[in-house]
C-alpha positions as CSV (number, residue, x, y, z in Angstrom):
1,M,36.7,-11.5,-49.6
2,N,35.6,-14.2,-46.7
3,N,35.9,-13.9,-42.9
4,L,35.6,-17.1,-41.4
5,S,37.8,-16.2,-38.6
6,T,34.8,-17.0,-36.2
7,L,34.6,-20.4,-38.2
8,R,32.1,-23.1,-35.8
9,I,32.0,-26.6,-36.5
10,L,29.3,-28.5,-34.5
11,A,28.9,-32.2,-33.6
12,A,32.2,-32.7,-32.5
13,G,33.4,-30.7,-35.3
14,L,36.3,-32.4,-37.5
15,A,37.1,-35.4,-34.7
16,I,40.5,-37.4,-34.9
17,L,39.1,-40.6,-36.4
18,S,41.0,-44.1,-35.4
19,I,41.2,-45.6,-38.8
20,N,41.5,-48.8,-37.5
21,T,38.8,-51.9,-37.8
22,G,39.0,-54.6,-35.7
23,S,41.9,-54.6,-34.1
24,A,42.4,-56.1,-30.5
25,V,44.5,-56.5,-27.5
26,A,45.4,-59.9,-27.1
27,G,42.9,-61.5,-24.7
28,D,40.3,-58.9,-25.5
29,K,36.8,-61.0,-26.3
30,Q,35.5,-58.4,-28.5
31,P,37.3,-55.9,-31.1
32,R,37.9,-52.7,-29.7
33,Y,36.7,-51.0,-32.8
34,P,33.3,-51.7,-35.2
35,K,33.9,-53.3,-37.9
36,K,32.3,-50.8,-40.2
37,K,34.3,-47.5,-39.8
38,P,32.3,-44.6,-38.7
39,N,30.6,-41.8,-41.1
40,V,31.9,-38.5,-40.9
41,I,30.1,-35.6,-42.1
42,I,31.3,-31.8,-41.4
43,L,28.3,-29.1,-41.6
44,F,30.4,-25.9,-42.5
45,S,28.8,-22.3,-42.3
46,D,30.3,-19.5,-44.0
47,Q,31.5,-16.2,-41.7
48,H,29.5,-17.9,-39.0
49,N,30.4,-15.7,-35.8
50,K,29.8,-18.4,-33.0
51,H,28.1,-16.1,-30.4
52,V,25.2,-15.9,-33.1
53,M,23.5,-19.0,-32.3
54,G,20.1,-19.6,-29.7
55,F,22.6,-22.0,-27.5
56,E,25.0,-19.4,-27.4
57,G,22.8,-17.3,-25.6
58,H,22.3,-14.6,-28.0
59,P,19.3,-12.2,-27.5
60,D,17.8,-12.4,-30.8
61,V,18.6,-15.3,-33.0
62,I,16.6,-18.4,-33.8
63,T,18.9,-21.4,-34.6
64,P,16.4,-24.3,-33.4
65,N,17.9,-27.1,-35.3
66,L,21.8,-26.1,-34.3
67,D,20.5,-25.7,-30.6
68,K,19.3,-29.2,-30.7
69,L,22.3,-30.4,-32.5
70,A,24.4,-28.8,-29.9
71,K,22.4,-30.4,-27.2
72,Q,22.7,-33.8,-28.2
73,S,26.9,-33.2,-28.8
74,V,30.0,-32.1,-27.8
75,V,30.6,-28.5,-28.4
76,F,34.1,-27.2,-28.4
77,D,34.6,-23.6,-27.0
78,R,38.3,-23.5,-27.5
79,A,38.4,-24.1,-31.9
80,Y,40.5,-21.6,-33.3
81,C,40.4,-20.8,-37.2
82,V,44.1,-20.2,-38.2
83,T,43.2,-17.4,-40.6
84,G,40.5,-14.9,-41.4
85,I,40.5,-15.0,-45.2
86,C,38.4,-17.6,-46.8
87,A,40.3,-19.5,-49.1
88,P,43.4,-20.1,-47.0
89,S,41.4,-21.2,-44.1
90,R,39.2,-23.5,-45.8
91,S,42.3,-25.1,-47.3
92,S,44.0,-25.3,-43.8
93,L,40.8,-27.5,-42.6
94,M,41.1,-29.8,-45.4
95,T,45.3,-30.3,-45.1
96,G,45.7,-29.6,-41.5
97,L,48.3,-27.4,-42.6
98,Y,48.8,-23.7,-41.7
99,A,48.0,-21.1,-44.3
100,R,51.6,-19.5,-44.2
101,T,53.0,-23.4,-44.8
102,M,51.2,-23.4,-47.9
103,G,51.9,-19.8,-48.8
104,L,48.3,-18.8,-48.8
105,L,47.8,-15.2,-47.5
106,S,45.1,-14.4,-49.9
107,N,42.2,-15.8,-51.9
108,G,44.2,-15.5,-55.1
109,E,47.3,-17.5,-54.0
110,K,48.2,-20.3,-55.7
111,T,51.7,-21.6,-54.5
112,T,53.5,-25.2,-55.7
113,V,53.0,-26.2,-52.3
114,L,49.0,-26.8,-52.9
115,N,50.0,-29.6,-55.4
116,E,52.2,-31.6,-53.1
117,V,49.6,-31.7,-49.8
118,V,47.4,-34.5,-49.1
119,S,44.4,-33.9,-48.5
120,L,41.2,-35.0,-46.2
121,A,39.2,-36.2,-48.8
122,S,42.2,-38.1,-50.4
123,F,42.9,-39.4,-46.9
124,F,39.7,-41.1,-46.6
125,Q,39.5,-42.4,-50.1
126,Q,42.8,-44.2,-49.6
127,N,41.0,-45.8,-46.4
128,N,38.1,-46.9,-48.6
129,Y,35.8,-44.3,-47.4
130,K,33.2,-42.7,-50.4
131,T,33.7,-38.9,-50.3
132,Y,31.2,-36.2,-50.8
133,A,31.6,-32.3,-51.1
134,F,28.2,-30.5,-51.4
135,G,28.7,-26.9,-51.6
136,K,30.8,-24.2,-52.1
137,R,34.6,-25.5,-51.5
138,H,36.7,-22.9,-52.8
139,T,40.0,-24.7,-52.6
140,T,42.5,-25.7,-55.3
141,G,45.4,-28.0,-56.5
142,A,45.6,-31.2,-54.4
143,I,43.5,-29.6,-51.5
144,D,40.6,-30.6,-53.7
145,A,41.3,-34.1,-55.1
146,G,39.9,-37.0,-53.4
147,W,36.0,-36.6,-54.0
148,D,34.2,-39.5,-55.4
149,V,31.0,-36.8,-55.7
150,Q,30.9,-32.9,-55.4
151,R,28.4,-30.3,-56.7
152,S,29.2,-27.2,-56.1
153,H,27.1,-23.6,-55.6
154,L,30.0,-22.3,-58.3
155,C,29.7,-23.5,-61.7
156,H,33.6,-23.0,-62.1
157,E,34.1,-26.0,-59.4
158,T,31.7,-28.2,-61.0
159,P,31.1,-27.4,-64.4
160,G,27.5,-28.6,-65.7
161,N,26.6,-29.7,-62.3
162,S,26.2,-26.9,-59.8
163,Y,23.4,-24.8,-58.0
164,T,23.8,-22.1,-60.7
165,E,22.7,-24.3,-63.1
166,W,20.6,-26.5,-61.4
167,V,18.2,-23.7,-60.0
168,E,18.0,-22.2,-63.7
169,K,16.9,-25.5,-65.1
170,N,14.3,-25.9,-62.4
171,G,13.0,-22.0,-63.7
172,Y,14.6,-19.8,-60.9
173,A,17.4,-18.0,-62.7
174,K,15.5,-14.7,-62.5
175,E,15.0,-14.8,-58.7
176,F,18.7,-16.5,-57.6
177,A,20.1,-13.5,-60.1
178,Q,18.6,-11.1,-57.7
179,D,20.0,-12.7,-54.7
180,W,23.2,-12.6,-56.2
181,S,23.2,-9.2,-57.8
182,A,22.7,-7.8,-54.1
183,E,26.4,-8.1,-53.4
184,F,27.7,-8.4,-57.4
185,G,25.5,-6.1,-59.1
186,K,24.7,-9.1,-61.8
187,G,23.6,-12.8,-62.0
188,S,26.5,-15.6,-60.5
189,P,28.7,-16.9,-63.2
190,C,27.7,-19.7,-65.8
191,S,23.9,-18.2,-65.5
192,S,21.8,-16.6,-68.1
193,F,21.6,-13.1,-66.0
194,S,25.9,-13.4,-65.7
195,D,25.9,-10.2,-67.9
196,E,22.9,-8.3,-67.2
197,K,23.4,-5.3,-65.0
198,I,21.1,-5.6,-61.7
199,P,21.6,-2.9,-58.8
200,T,23.2,-4.1,-56.0
201,A,21.4,-3.7,-52.4
202,D,22.8,-1.8,-49.3
203,L,24.7,-3.9,-47.2
204,G,24.3,-6.5,-50.2
205,T,20.9,-7.3,-48.4
206,R,17.9,-8.0,-49.8
207,I,14.6,-10.5,-49.7
208,S,14.9,-13.2,-51.7
209,A,11.9,-14.3,-54.0
210,L,13.2,-17.9,-54.2
211,P,11.1,-20.9,-53.1
212,E,12.4,-21.9,-49.9
213,N,12.9,-25.8,-51.9
214,M,15.4,-23.6,-54.2
215,T,18.1,-22.0,-52.4
216,M,21.7,-22.8,-52.0
217,E,21.0,-24.2,-48.1
218,A,18.5,-26.1,-49.8
219,F,20.8,-27.9,-52.7
220,T,23.2,-29.1,-49.8
221,T,20.7,-29.8,-47.6
222,M,18.8,-31.9,-50.4
223,L,21.9,-33.4,-51.4
224,T,23.4,-34.3,-48.2
225,V,19.9,-36.2,-47.2
226,Q,20.0,-37.8,-50.3
227,M,23.0,-39.3,-49.9
228,I,23.0,-40.3,-46.1
229,K,19.3,-42.6,-47.4
230,D,21.5,-44.1,-50.4
231,Q,24.1,-45.1,-48.0
232,V,22.1,-46.8,-45.2
233,K,22.5,-49.9,-46.5
234,S,26.2,-49.6,-47.8
235,D,29.0,-51.3,-46.0
236,Q,31.6,-48.8,-47.4
237,P,31.5,-45.5,-44.9
238,F,31.5,-42.2,-46.0
239,F,33.1,-38.8,-45.6
240,C,30.7,-35.4,-46.5
241,W,31.6,-32.2,-46.5
242,A,28.4,-30.2,-46.6
243,T,29.2,-27.0,-46.9
244,F,26.7,-23.9,-46.9
245,Y,27.0,-20.6,-48.6
246,R,25.3,-18.7,-45.6
247,P,25.5,-16.6,-43.2
248,H,27.9,-15.5,-45.9
249,Q,26.8,-12.0,-48.3
250,P,25.1,-11.4,-50.1
251,Y,22.4,-11.4,-47.3
252,T,18.9,-12.6,-49.1
253,P,16.6,-14.6,-46.2
254,L,13.6,-15.4,-47.3
255,K,10.6,-13.0,-45.8
256,K,9.3,-15.9,-43.7
257,Y,12.2,-15.9,-41.5
258,M,12.7,-12.1,-42.5
259,D,9.2,-11.4,-40.5
260,M,10.8,-13.5,-37.2
261,Y,12.5,-10.6,-36.4
262,D,11.5,-6.9,-35.6
263,V,13.6,-5.3,-38.3
264,S,10.9,-2.4,-39.3
265,A,13.3,0.3,-38.8
266,W,16.1,-1.4,-40.6
267,G,18.1,0.9,-42.7
268,E,17.4,4.2,-41.6
269,G,17.3,5.2,-37.7
270,V,18.6,1.5,-37.1
271,R,20.3,2.7,-33.8
272,N,17.0,3.2,-32.2
273,G,14.2,1.6,-34.2
274,S,14.9,-1.8,-34.4
275,S,14.7,-4.2,-30.9
276,I,17.9,-6.5,-32.4
277,R,20.7,-5.7,-30.5
278,K,23.5,-4.4,-32.3
279,P,27.3,-5.3,-31.6
280,A,29.4,-2.4,-30.7
281,S,31.5,-3.0,-33.1
282,L,29.0,-1.4,-35.8
283,Y,29.1,2.2,-34.6
284,E,33.1,2.0,-34.7
285,P,34.3,5.0,-36.3
286,K,35.0,5.5,-39.5
287,E,38.7,6.2,-39.2
288,N,39.5,2.8,-37.1
289,I,37.9,0.7,-40.0
290,P,40.1,-0.9,-41.9
291,P,40.2,0.7,-45.8
292,M,39.5,-2.2,-47.4
293,M,36.3,-2.5,-45.1
294,P,34.5,1.2,-45.6
295,L,31.0,1.8,-43.3
296,N,28.3,3.4,-45.1
297,Q,27.6,5.6,-42.3
298,K,24.2,6.8,-43.4
299,L,22.6,2.8,-42.8
300,I,24.0,2.6,-39.1
301,S,23.1,6.7,-38.1
């Protein structure tokens, strides 16, 4: 289950954009709006607490690119996620409707309303935008309609053209299976390791053996950057949902990034060994933890 209750959208987020292109008030010498409509990119991170970024003053986390983006942009401190569950939250983002209006209470919910909505991508498409979705979407029905080009991390969303199949074609199926199994105990669906049992990891965490350019983050980044380059000379505006799987579990950082932090005592002795500041909720008494979120006390004692 995903938790997007702390979703953070930077760079003005999902701004309310004018679709008018050249209208002018009587007497104006110049159009009020430029001839070409603005391009729109949503950079979307999954399960990302808004406080866990450098520009938010976190004492440990190193996020130079997000810090730079925030410095050059408008940061909204009062933007709220309508629900703490992944698919309903994403569906609200893509429709502007409350999750409860669509009858979405969990990731598995499907209602007739989902086929009656107008998605954000469809709205842009109807206004002559070329639309792209790169990375995990986790939406369904008409909510997921309106994409001209789409490539997901998940093979069931873009069969034959997903990250799972791409990384396997590039010869790194085993390395990705080790990452995926940290949470699920086997490789991802559609991979050659989908039925092979592989041990999970404590807290779904292990160091990744993937090259940096073969990660899920690299996949979304590569496709988004290439799309921007291809669109430079186009007169048609674009809308792109660049959605990143992280920091959602499984937690499988590259060693070069893990080495940037003092985690020598992570695991046993976490309470006193590591210099990283832990949130107070980490030590919440077991009786206060919701039944669906059991806490492994051995890992934090």
